[in-house]
Residue frames relative to the residue before (quaternion, step in Angstrom):
aa qw qx qy qz dx dy dz
X 1.0000 0.0000 0.0000 0.0000 0.00 0.00 0.00
X 0.3979 -0.7341 0.5016 0.2261 3.58 -0.74 1.09
X 0.2051 -0.8007 0.5578 0.0754 3.57 -0.94 0.91
X 0.1403 -0.7862 0.6011 0.0286 3.55 -1.05 0.97
X 0.2601 -0.7147 0.6236 0.1805 3.54 -1.07 0.79
X 0.0672 -0.7771 0.6255 0.0200 3.59 -0.80 1.03
X 0.2095 -0.7776 0.5777 0.1331 3.57 -0.58 1.08
X 0.7519 0.3277 -0.2640 0.5075 3.55 -1.14 0.67
X 0.0971 0.8559 -0.5021 0.0765 3.61 1.00 0.85
X 0.6988 0.4464 -0.2831 0.4819 3.63 1.03 -0.64
X 0.5423 0.6454 -0.3998 0.3599 3.61 1.22 -0.19
X 0.7087 -0.4846 0.3292 0.3930 3.52 -1.34 0.40
X 0.7357 0.3877 -0.2122 0.5133 3.57 0.80 -1.07
X 0.6513 0.5621 -0.3218 0.3953 3.57 0.89 -0.92
X 0.6845 0.4771 -0.2928 0.4671 3.58 0.92 -0.89
X 0.6266 0.5084 -0.3459 0.4788 3.62 1.07 -0.59
X 0.6023 0.5300 -0.3604 0.4759 3.62 1.09 -0.65
X 0.6534 0.5108 -0.3150 0.4614 3.60 0.88 -0.93
X 0.6516 0.5340 -0.3182 0.4348 3.56 0.88 -0.96
X 0.7121 0.4521 -0.2670 0.4662 3.58 0.84 -0.92
X 0.6226 0.5364 -0.3410 0.4565 3.58 1.05 -0.74
X 0.6681 0.4969 -0.3106 0.4585 3.62 0.85 -0.89
X 0.6811 0.4886 -0.2823 0.4666 3.55 1.01 -0.80
X 0.6689 0.4569 -0.2907 0.5092 3.56 1.27 -0.29
X 0.6187 -0.6120 0.3116 0.3816 3.58 1.29 0.23
X 0.4679 0.6485 -0.4600 0.3859 3.61 1.21 0.35
X 0.3820 -0.6246 0.6165 0.2896 3.50 -1.38 0.40
X 0.1194 -0.8171 0.5632 0.0302 3.59 -0.92 0.81
X 0.1702 -0.6928 0.6916 0.1127 3.45 -1.24 0.84
X 0.0714 -0.8031 0.5900 0.0440 3.61 -0.75 0.93
X 0.2640 -0.7617 0.5717 0.1526 3.55 -1.07 0.76
X 0.0279 0.7660 -0.6418 0.0257 3.48 -1.21 0.73
X 0.5074 -0.6688 0.4503 0.3042 3.58 -1.15 0.61
X 0.7833 0.2858 -0.1389 0.5343 3.56 1.07 -0.77
X 0.3629 -0.7676 0.4776 0.2257 3.62 -0.43 1.15
X 0.5941 0.5785 -0.3847 0.4055 3.61 1.10 -0.42
X 0.6424 0.5209 -0.3388 0.4487 3.61 1.20 -0.13
X 0.3674 0.7504 -0.4879 0.2527 3.60 1.21 0.12
X 0.6646 0.5117 -0.3114 0.4467 3.61 0.86 -0.96
X 0.5826 0.5942 -0.3587 0.4228 3.56 1.10 -0.70
X 0.6743 0.4872 -0.2836 0.4770 3.57 0.98 -0.89
X 0.6715 0.4932 -0.3025 0.4629 3.59 0.80 -0.93
X 0.6637 0.5120 -0.3110 0.4479 3.54 0.94 -0.88
X 0.6318 0.5460 -0.3191 0.4481 3.57 1.01 -0.89
X 0.6927 0.4775 -0.2760 0.4647 3.58 0.92 -0.94
X 0.6339 0.5289 -0.3158 0.4677 3.56 1.02 -0.73
X 0.6254 0.5549 -0.3285 0.4395 3.58 1.09 -0.76
X 0.7367 0.3333 -0.2230 0.5445 3.61 1.18 -0.45
X 0.5304 -0.6845 0.3750 0.3310 3.57 1.28 0.55
X 0.3952 0.6866 -0.5127 0.3310 3.58 1.01 0.80
X 0.4581 -0.6893 0.4907 0.2724 3.57 -0.86 1.00
X 0.1901 -0.8168 0.5410 0.0632 3.62 -0.86 0.98
X 0.4310 0.7376 -0.4608 0.2406 3.62 1.17 -0.02
X 0.7107 0.4100 -0.2306 0.5231 3.58 1.28 -0.47
X 0.5634 0.5656 -0.3950 0.4546 3.56 1.18 0.53
X 0.0018 0.7570 -0.6531 0.0210 3.51 -1.01 0.98
X 0.2147 -0.7828 0.5769 0.0910 3.57 -1.01 0.89
X 0.1411 -0.7824 0.6065 0.0052 3.49 -1.12 0.97
X 0.3384 -0.7323 0.5530 0.2085 3.56 -1.03 0.75
X 0.2577 0.7307 -0.5949 0.2140 3.54 -0.74 1.16
X 0.1709 -0.7881 0.5789 0.1208 3.58 -1.20 0.28
X 0.6846 -0.5400 0.3236 0.3675 3.52 -1.32 0.34
X 0.7631 0.4223 -0.2003 0.4463 3.62 1.09 -0.52
X 0.7373 0.3328 -0.2290 0.5414 3.56 1.29 0.16
X 0.5298 -0.6539 0.4449 0.3064 3.60 -1.11 0.65
X 0.5406 0.6593 -0.4096 0.3244 3.59 1.06 -0.67
X 0.8146 0.2958 -0.2231 0.4462 3.56 -0.97 0.89
X 0.5839 0.6184 -0.3833 0.3601 3.58 1.10 -0.53
X 0.6174 0.5405 -0.3557 0.4474 3.64 0.93 -0.74
X 0.6939 0.4816 -0.2828 0.4546 3.56 0.83 -1.00
X 0.6768 0.5058 -0.2877 0.4509 3.54 0.98 -0.86
X 0.7288 0.4442 -0.2406 0.4622 3.59 1.01 -0.81
X 0.5333 0.6707 -0.4099 0.3126 3.59 1.16 -0.55
X 0.8338 0.2112 -0.1847 0.4755 3.55 -0.93 0.99
X 0.5777 0.5950 -0.3837 0.4062 3.60 1.24 -0.04
X 0.3275 -0.7167 0.5834 0.1965 3.54 -1.20 0.67
X 0.7921 0.2036 -0.0885 0.5686 3.60 1.09 -0.63
X 0.1622 -0.7450 0.6378 0.1084 3.51 -1.41 0.50
X 0.1053 -0.7243 0.6763 0.0833 3.50 -1.07 0.88
X 0.0986 -0.8049 0.5834 0.0459 3.56 -0.31 1.20
X 0.0251 -0.8328 0.5477 -0.0767 3.50 -0.09 1.47
X 0.6104 0.6183 -0.3481 0.3520 3.57 1.01 -0.81
X 0.2556 0.7230 -0.6142 0.1864 3.57 -0.97 0.94
X 0.5841 -0.5934 0.4083 0.3741 3.63 -1.07 0.62
X 0.0911 0.7709 -0.6258 0.0759 3.59 -0.99 0.86
X 0.2449 0.7448 -0.5882 0.1983 3.58 -0.84 1.04
X 0.3489 -0.7180 0.5577 0.2273 3.52 -1.10 0.69
X 0.6737 0.5116 -0.2745 0.4572 3.60 1.27 -0.13
X 0.7033 0.3855 -0.2566 0.5394 3.60 1.27 -0.20
X 0.1376 -0.8490 0.5102 0.0013 3.57 -0.78 0.96
X 0.6546 0.5654 -0.3227 0.3843 3.64 1.14 -0.16
X 0.6639 -0.5283 0.3747 0.3739 3.53 -1.32 0.44
X 0.6124 0.5583 -0.3791 0.4118 3.59 1.00 -0.67
X 0.6681 0.4826 -0.3039 0.4778 3.61 0.99 -0.78
X 0.7967 0.3504 -0.1813 0.4578 3.63 0.73 -0.94
X 0.7785 0.4367 -0.2373 0.3834 3.53 0.43 -1.30
X 0.6979 0.5075 -0.3052 0.4027 3.57 0.64 -1.02
X 0.7152 0.4201 -0.2809 0.4828 3.69 0.72 -0.86
X 0.6190 0.5505 -0.3559 0.4326 3.63 1.03 -0.69
X 0.7073 0.4522 -0.2602 0.4769 3.56 0.85 -0.99
X 0.6418 0.5155 -0.3166 0.4712 3.55 0.99 -0.90
X 0.6427 0.5486 -0.3224 0.4266 3.59 0.99 -0.86
X 0.6569 0.4976 -0.3113 0.4732 3.59 0.95 -0.86
X 0.6748 0.4858 -0.3119 0.4597 3.58 0.84 -0.91
X 0.6638 0.4931 -0.3167 0.4646 3.59 0.94 -0.80
X 0.6569 0.5150 -0.3151 0.4517 3.60 0.87 -0.91
X 0.6935 0.4781 -0.2811 0.4599 3.54 0.88 -0.90
X 0.5988 0.5584 -0.3558 0.4505 3.58 1.09 -0.67
X 0.7112 0.4284 -0.2527 0.4967 3.58 0.92 -0.89
X 0.5816 0.5559 -0.3805 0.4561 3.60 1.13 -0.50
X 0.6535 0.4934 -0.3163 0.4791 3.58 0.97 -0.78
X 0.6467 0.5406 -0.3145 0.4366 3.58 0.94 -0.92
X 0.7696 0.3588 -0.1786 0.4971 3.58 0.98 -0.87
X 0.4921 -0.7087 0.4065 0.3005 3.59 1.24 0.43
X 0.1494 0.7930 -0.5687 0.1595 3.56 0.89 0.89
X 0.4388 -0.7202 0.4740 0.2531 3.60 -0.89 0.90
X 0.8204 -0.0425 0.0930 0.5625 3.56 0.93 -0.89
X 0.1931 -0.7559 0.6190 0.0902 3.53 -1.15 0.80
X 0.0884 -0.7278 0.6741 0.0901 3.55 -1.10 0.77
X 0.1726 -0.8081 0.5615 0.0426 3.52 -0.67 1.25
X 0.3202 -0.7184 0.5817 0.2075 3.59 -1.00 0.83
X 0.0085 -0.7631 0.6460 -0.0186 3.53 -0.65 1.17
X 0.3957 -0.7008 0.5429 0.2399 3.59 -1.01 -0.75
X 0.5693 -0.5282 0.4712 0.4181 3.57 -1.26 0.22
X 0.5044 0.6370 -0.4287 0.3951 3.59 1.22 -0.21
X 0.6583 0.4759 -0.2944 0.5035 3.57 1.25 -0.34
X 0.6680 0.4677 -0.2767 0.5084 3.57 1.37 0.03
X 0.7440 0.4821 -0.2337 0.3992 3.65 0.80 -0.99
X 0.7468 0.5108 -0.2420 0.3505 3.58 0.83 -0.97
X 0.3752 0.6819 -0.5539 0.2956 3.54 -0.04 1.31
X 0.6225 -0.5376 0.3966 0.4076 3.59 -1.23 0.03
X 0.5150 0.6133 -0.4238 0.4231 3.59 1.29 -0.01
X 0.1913 -0.7977 0.5656 0.0848 3.58 -0.76 1.00
X 0.2900 0.7353 -0.5637 0.2398 3.56 -0.37 1.28
X 0.5461 -0.6517 0.4290 0.3050 3.56 -1.25 0.33
X 0.8212 0.2318 -0.0847 0.5145 3.56 0.82 -0.91
X 0.1220 -0.8012 0.5852 -0.0273 3.50 -0.90 1.13
X 0.0839 -0.7774 0.6148 0.1029 3.54 -1.33 0.23
X 0.7675 -0.3965 0.2483 0.4382 3.55 -1.31 -0.16
X 0.6084 0.5591 -0.3706 0.4242 3.57 1.19 -0.09
X 0.5997 0.5660 -0.3373 0.4542 3.52 1.36 -0.22
X 0.1202 -0.7832 0.6088 0.0380 3.56 -1.15 0.73
X 0.4528 -0.6328 0.5580 0.2885 3.49 -1.15 0.67
X 0.3471 -0.7267 0.5601 0.1943 3.56 -1.17 0.68
X 0.3372 -0.7740 0.4948 0.2058 3.61 -0.36 1.18
X 0.6660 0.4899 -0.2995 0.4762 3.61 1.24 -0.30
X 0.4465 0.7074 -0.4525 0.3089 3.57 1.27 -0.06
X 0.5114 -0.6473 0.4714 0.3119 3.59 -1.03 0.74
X 0.6757 0.5158 -0.2931 0.4375 3.60 1.13 -0.50
X 0.5882 0.6393 -0.3722 0.3268 3.59 1.13 -0.53
X 0.3272 -0.7299 0.5640 0.2052 3.60 -1.06 0.79
X 0.7091 -0.4778 0.3145 0.4122 3.58 -1.30 0.30
X 0.6435 0.5175 -0.3440 0.4470 3.63 0.93 -0.79
X 0.6790 0.4831 -0.2992 0.4647 3.59 0.82 -0.94
X 0.6300 0.5232 -0.3313 0.4686 3.54 1.03 -0.78
X 0.6553 0.5154 -0.3251 0.4463 3.62 0.96 -0.75
X 0.6574 0.5031 -0.3017 0.4730 3.58 0.98 -0.80
X 0.6554 0.5107 -0.2973 0.4704 3.56 1.03 -0.87
X 0.7132 0.4432 -0.2741 0.4689 3.64 0.75 -0.98
X 0.6311 0.5262 -0.3414 0.4564 3.59 1.02 -0.69
X 0.6713 0.4801 -0.3050 0.4753 3.59 0.92 -0.88
X 0.6380 0.5142 -0.3343 0.4657 3.60 0.99 -0.79
X 0.6133 0.5383 -0.3467 0.4624 3.62 1.05 -0.73
X 0.6300 0.5369 -0.3232 0.4586 3.57 1.07 -0.79
X 0.7046 0.4482 -0.2838 0.4712 3.61 0.75 -0.91
X 0.6132 0.5358 -0.3468 0.4653 3.61 1.09 -0.68
X 0.6092 0.5412 -0.3508 0.4614 3.61 1.02 -0.75
X 0.6683 0.5004 -0.3065 0.4573 3.60 0.87 -0.92
X 0.6489 0.5123 -0.3286 0.4567 3.60 0.97 -0.77
X 0.7191 0.4525 -0.2318 0.4737 3.55 1.02 -0.88
X 0.7642 0.2540 -0.1398 0.5762 3.60 1.23 -0.38
X 0.0486 -0.8714 0.4881 0.0033 3.55 0.68 1.15
X 0.6756 0.4827 -0.2829 0.4801 3.60 1.22 -0.48
X 0.5205 0.6486 -0.4153 0.3687 3.61 1.24 0.10
X 0.7918 -0.3068 0.2581 0.4608 3.56 -0.98 -0.89
X 0.5267 -0.5852 0.5019 0.3581 3.56 -1.34 0.14
X 0.1807 -0.7935 0.5766 0.0726 3.54 -1.16 0.64
X 0.0107 0.7394 -0.6731 -0.0131 3.56 -1.19 0.80
X 0.1932 -0.7890 0.5770 0.0855 3.60 -1.02 0.79
X 0.2097 -0.7563 0.6124 0.0947 3.52 -1.08 0.93
X 0.0942 -0.8105 0.5781 -0.0023 3.58 -0.75 1.13
X 0.0391 -0.8416 0.5385 0.0161 3.63 0.23 1.18
X 0.4667 -0.5864 0.5704 0.3361 3.52 -1.36 0.38
X 0.7887 -0.2798 0.1952 0.5115 3.61 -1.13 -0.50
X 0.2558 -0.8063 0.5240 0.0990 3.55 -0.54 1.25
X 0.0179 0.8008 -0.5938 0.0764 3.52 -0.66 1.19
X 0.4142 0.7140 -0.5062 0.2499 3.57 -1.31 0.03
X 0.6976 -0.4962 0.3081 0.4149 3.59 -1.22 0.23
X 0.3574 -0.7050 0.5710 0.2217 3.56 -1.04 0.80
X 0.4521 -0.6820 0.5113 0.2628 3.52 -1.19 0.58
X 0.7138 0.3403 -0.2160 0.5727 3.59 1.36 -0.18
X 0.6662 -0.4844 0.3805 0.4204 3.54 -1.30 -0.19
X 0.5934 0.5239 -0.3596 0.4940 3.60 1.32 -0.02
X 0.3504 -0.7769 0.4926 0.1758 3.55 -0.53 1.23
X 0.4422 -0.6850 0.4684 0.3403 3.60 1.18 -0.48
X 0.6488 -0.5650 0.3649 0.3558 3.49 -1.24 0.57
X 0.7184 0.4903 -0.2902 0.3991 3.60 0.75 -0.95
X 0.6127 0.5560 -0.3460 0.4424 3.57 1.19 -0.51
X 0.4945 0.6643 -0.4280 0.3619 3.57 1.27 -0.19
X 0.5472 0.6032 -0.3956 0.4246 3.58 1.22 -0.44
X 0.6980 0.4099 -0.2671 0.5229 3.59 1.10 -0.62
X 0.6149 0.5758 -0.3452 0.4137 3.58 0.98 -0.82
X 0.6477 0.5325 -0.3244 0.4379 3.60 0.95 -0.83
X 0.6785 0.4805 -0.2913 0.4732 3.56 1.05 -0.78
X 0.7297 0.4713 -0.2615 0.4208 3.57 0.69 -1.13
X 0.7129 0.4420 -0.2581 0.4794 3.60 1.10 -0.62
X 0.5227 -0.6521 0.4108 0.3644 3.55 1.23 -0.15
X 0.4193 0.7041 -0.4818 0.3104 3.61 1.20 0.13
X 0.6763 0.3531 -0.2572 0.5932 3.55 1.29 -0.39
X 0.2280 -0.8445 0.4637 0.1406 3.61 0.01 1.21
X 0.7680 0.1620 -0.1097 0.6099 3.55 1.26 -0.49
X 0.4785 -0.6534 0.4973 0.3110 3.62 -1.12 0.49
X 0.2600 -0.7665 0.5704 0.1398 3.53 -0.65 1.17
X 0.5229 -0.6588 0.4408 0.3135 3.61 -1.08 0.61
X 0.3325 0.7230 -0.5085 0.3289 3.55 0.47 1.33
X 0.1359 -0.8004 0.5828 0.0355 3.52 -0.92 1.00
X 0.0727 -0.7731 0.6297 0.0232 3.52 -1.11 0.79
X 0.3646 -0.6057 0.6285 0.3242 3.53 -1.37 0.22
X 0.1800 -0.7937 0.5773 0.0662 3.56 -1.01 0.89
X 0.0412 0.7641 -0.6430 0.0298 3.54 -1.24 0.71
X 0.4811 -0.6853 0.4717 0.2765 3.56 -1.01 0.83
X 0.5544 -0.6327 0.4317 0.3255 3.53 -1.03 0.85
X 0.6303 0.5315 -0.3419 0.4509 3.61 1.05 -0.62
X 0.6710 0.4742 -0.2924 0.4893 3.56 1.13 -0.59
X 0.5889 0.5375 -0.3605 0.4840 3.56 1.22 -0.49
X 0.6299 0.5111 -0.3279 0.4843 3.60 1.02 -0.81
X 0.6781 0.4850 -0.3159 0.4529 3.62 0.81 -0.86
X 0.6137 0.5311 -0.3515 0.4666 3.62 1.07 -0.61
X 0.5977 0.5457 -0.3626 0.4621 3.61 1.02 -0.66
X 0.6949 0.4805 -0.2754 0.4588 3.55 0.83 -1.05
X 0.6498 0.5113 -0.3145 0.4662 3.60 0.93 -0.85
X 0.6531 0.5005 -0.3164 0.4720 3.56 0.99 -0.76
X 0.6277 0.5321 -0.3250 0.4661 3.57 1.08 -0.77
X 0.7265 0.4603 -0.2382 0.4512 3.59 0.90 -0.89
X 0.7495 0.4348 -0.2155 0.4504 3.56 0.98 -0.77
X 0.3663 -0.7542 0.4918 0.2350 3.64 -0.56 1.10
X 0.5961 0.5770 -0.3903 0.3992 3.60 1.11 -0.38
X 0.5921 0.5625 -0.3727 0.4406 3.58 1.28 -0.07
X 0.4383 0.7208 -0.4439 0.3022 3.58 1.28 -0.19
X 0.8387 0.1364 -0.1346 0.5098 3.57 -0.79 1.08
X 0.6229 0.5678 -0.3293 0.4256 3.58 1.22 0.29
X 0.3018 -0.6827 0.6317 0.2091 3.55 -1.34 0.45
X 0.1204 -0.7839 0.6068 0.0520 3.59 -1.12 0.73
X 0.1968 -0.7603 0.6114 0.0965 3.57 -0.53 1.25
X 0.1208 -0.8082 0.5759 0.0227 3.57 -0.85 1.02
X 0.2930 0.7016 -0.6174 0.2021 3.49 -0.87 1.12
X 0.3401 -0.7504 0.5223 0.2202 3.57 -0.76 1.04
X 0.7637 -0.2080 0.1307 0.5970 3.58 1.02 -0.81
X 0.4450 -0.6575 0.5363 0.2863 3.51 -1.40 0.25
X 0.0010 -0.7885 0.6149 -0.0093 3.57 -1.01 0.79
X 0.3630 -0.6782 0.5966 0.2287 3.51 -1.25 0.66
X 0.6488 -0.5127 0.3727 0.4211 3.59 -1.16 0.41
X 0.6341 0.5282 -0.3522 0.4415 3.63 0.98 -0.74
X 0.6147 0.5317 -0.3469 0.4681 3.63 1.12 -0.61
X 0.6534 0.5119 -0.3094 0.4641 3.55 0.98 -0.88
X 0.6438 0.5253 -0.3146 0.4590 3.58 0.94 -0.90
X 0.6536 0.5131 -0.3117 0.4609 3.58 0.95 -0.93
X 0.6469 0.5315 -0.3087 0.4514 3.58 0.94 -0.95
X 0.6858 0.4832 -0.2825 0.4652 3.55 0.90 -0.89
X 0.6472 0.5000 -0.3234 0.4760 3.59 0.91 -0.82
X 0.6635 0.5104 -0.3194 0.4442 3.62 0.93 -0.83
X 0.7304 0.3765 -0.2233 0.5243 3.60 1.22 -0.39
X 0.7084 -0.5417 0.2420 0.3823 3.57 1.11 0.73
X 0.5385 0.5907 -0.4255 0.4244 3.58 1.22 0.24
X 0.1575 -0.8847 0.4349 0.0581 3.52 0.30 1.31
X 0.5649 0.6114 -0.3781 0.4051 3.59 1.28 -0.24
X 0.5066 0.6576 -0.4178 0.3694 3.58 1.26 -0.40
X 0.5496 -0.6483 0.4043 0.3380 3.62 -0.90 0.86
X 0.3573 -0.7219 0.5668 0.1730 3.49 -1.30 0.68
X 0.7384 0.3841 -0.2014 0.5164 3.56 1.22 -0.40
X 0.2343 -0.7288 0.6250 0.1528 3.57 -1.22 0.60
X 0.2886 -0.7469 0.5685 0.1886 3.54 -1.18 0.51
X 0.5099 -0.6439 0.4616 0.3351 3.63 -1.01 0.60
X 0.6907 -0.4931 0.3266 0.4161 3.56 -1.22 0.46
X 0.6690 0.5197 -0.3274 0.4185 3.61 0.76 -0.94
X 0.6762 0.4770 -0.2971 0.4763 3.59 0.97 -0.79
X 0.6063 0.5375 -0.3569 0.4649 3.63 1.04 -0.67
X 0.6642 0.5028 -0.3028 0.4630 3.56 0.93 -0.88
X 0.6254 0.5161 -0.3405 0.4761 3.59 1.04 -0.71
X 0.6761 0.4985 -0.2982 0.4532 3.62 0.86 -0.93
X 0.5849 0.6054 -0.3612 0.4010 3.55 1.17 -0.61
X 0.5748 0.6071 -0.3670 0.4078 3.56 1.20 -0.45
X 0.7598 0.3635 -0.1839 0.5067 3.53 1.25 -0.47
X 0.7190 0.3449 -0.2272 0.5590 3.58 1.30 0.10
X 0.4366 -0.7423 0.4507 0.2349 3.55 -0.53 1.25
X 0.6829 0.4958 -0.2878 0.4528 3.57 0.87 -0.92
X 0.6618 0.4941 -0.2893 0.4840 3.56 1.04 -0.84
X 0.6040 0.5804 -0.3578 0.4126 3.58 1.06 -0.69
X 0.6028 0.5632 -0.3548 0.4399 3.58 1.08 -0.70
X 0.7091 0.4613 -0.2589 0.4662 3.58 1.00 -0.77
X 0.4304 0.7509 -0.4413 0.2368 3.65 1.20 -0.34
X 0.6706 0.4903 -0.3471 0.4353 3.67 0.81 -0.67
X 0.7281 0.4488 -0.2275 0.4654 3.60 1.15 -0.54
X 0.4209 0.7228 -0.4588 0.2997 3.57 1.25 -0.09
X 0.8388 0.1720 -0.1517 0.4938 3.56 -0.84 1.02
X 0.6432 0.5514 -0.3155 0.4275 3.57 1.27 -0.11
X 0.3228 -0.6937 0.6108 0.2039 3.54 -1.23 0.68
X 0.0936 0.7374 -0.6656 0.0669 3.56 -0.91 0.99
X 0.0918 0.8572 -0.4828 0.1542 3.59 -0.25 1.23
X 0.1224 -0.7370 0.6562 0.1057 3.52 -1.30 0.63
X 0.3370 0.7908 -0.4615 0.2192 3.58 1.28 0.25
X 0.6455 0.5314 -0.3269 0.4406 3.57 1.14 -0.45
X 0.5328 0.6168 -0.4045 0.4150 3.60 1.28 -0.16
X 0.1029 -0.8065 0.5810 0.0372 3.59 -0.76 1.02
X 0.2995 0.8049 -0.4765 0.1882 3.58 1.26 0.22
X 0.6673 0.4961 -0.3142 0.4581 3.62 0.87 -0.84
X 0.6450 0.5117 -0.3016 0.4808 3.55 1.07 -0.77
X 0.7165 0.4700 -0.2722 0.4377 3.56 0.85 -0.99
X 0.7497 0.4028 -0.2114 0.4805 3.60 0.93 -0.91
X 0.7848 0.3470 -0.1515 0.4906 3.56 0.85 -1.08
X 0.3884 -0.6969 0.5132 0.3164 3.60 1.10 -0.49
X 0.2792 0.7873 -0.4963 0.2363 3.58 1.26 0.58
X 0.0236 -0.8132 0.5802 -0.0378 3.55 -0.85 0.97
X 0.1095 -0.8584 0.4984 0.0535 3.59 0.28 1.26
X 0.5001 -0.6116 0.5244 0.3177 3.52 -1.31 0.45
X 0.6504 -0.5216 0.3707 0.4092 3.55 -1.24 0.32
X 0.5033 -0.6526 0.4810 0.2993 3.56 -1.00 0.86
X 0.5854 0.5647 -0.3803 0.4402 3.60 1.15 -0.54
X 0.6201 0.5186 -0.3386 0.4815 3.60 1.04 -0.76
X 0.6439 0.5349 -0.3226 0.4419 3.57 0.96 -0.84
X 0.6492 0.5175 -0.3187 0.4574 3.56 0.97 -0.91
X 0.6823 0.4761 -0.2990 0.4672 3.58 0.87 -0.84
X 0.5988 0.5652 -0.3504 0.4463 3.61 1.12 -0.68
X 0.7267 0.4094 -0.2593 0.4869 3.55 0.79 -1.00
X 0.5784 0.5661 -0.3757 0.4515 3.61 1.09 -0.50
X 0.6461 0.5073 -0.3023 0.4835 3.57 1.04 -0.83
X 0.6480 0.5057 -0.3296 0.4645 3.59 1.01 -0.76
X 0.6248 0.5338 -0.3303 0.4643 3.55 1.06 -0.80
X 0.6514 0.5096 -0.3117 0.4678 3.55 1.00 -0.78
X 0.6695 0.5050 -0.2976 0.4563 3.59 0.96 -0.89
X 0.6552 0.4937 -0.3062 0.4831 3.59 1.21 -0.47
X 0.4858 -0.7064 0.4025 0.3210 3.58 1.27 0.08
X 0.4178 0.7335 -0.4455 0.2982 3.56 1.20 0.57
X 0.6314 0.4803 -0.3439 0.5023 3.60 1.24 -0.14
X 0.1709 -0.8292 0.5309 0.0380 3.54 -0.34 1.33
């Protein structure tokens, strides 16, 4: 039985990867920072009738060597999903240092344990953020960590991914690498934690966002992001490739309309113009981060590389939005 180490087992994407791997007959080692969360993972998987007899969990983190040997031992593949993510932290110390250190540490141990292939979770944040101003991007584009516009999260994803490719260049006799660069990842959580990226939907469906701001994202379902990781792991044609993932682009006004049409009455009925959104950003820290992107299209939705090479076939992002909105409602978060 082939074994995979998945880092970030308690994370939104990581747990979905583990769920699908177990259901496909793989043995899985999962990593987590806090051992007290082990039962949370087993309970979540049992709740969706996923067999857990081939799952083992190990405590390790991105900034220390302890636990990596045990977690990596006997594995043929590594999915390095773990990386700092928060909507409340904005500095390089929180994002950049552990993200880059984590890639270097994971790859060092992957080489030591003769891992055959690594699939790294990156982001469109490693594609979009440069001083070049255009609407449509693909896997050939890179964010510029020296750009004056780049935020700490985007810088962390860019520098971590660059560290990964640099490792492969410097260690040509080691393992194969494929990188997954999803847009905003949404969809149902396997635990009671909705995850950071679903907050984009939670704010709309609960009425915490009283008006629709002129902001557009590419959206992709977490279940399809997990399947892309596994397809990339399995397919040798993915070796040395990046895969941008986005099912479609939607503005907040589109999301609000979709939710209202499906009975979620707390979704806003009004949109605000760009100039007003920029003015309001002066009084809201989270909105201020989005100010450079208000009214702008930045998209990888035209890229078909994942479909062409991996046979990736994502579900509709609108379906994903309604799925997570229903979960939010079932959790009693819509007052």
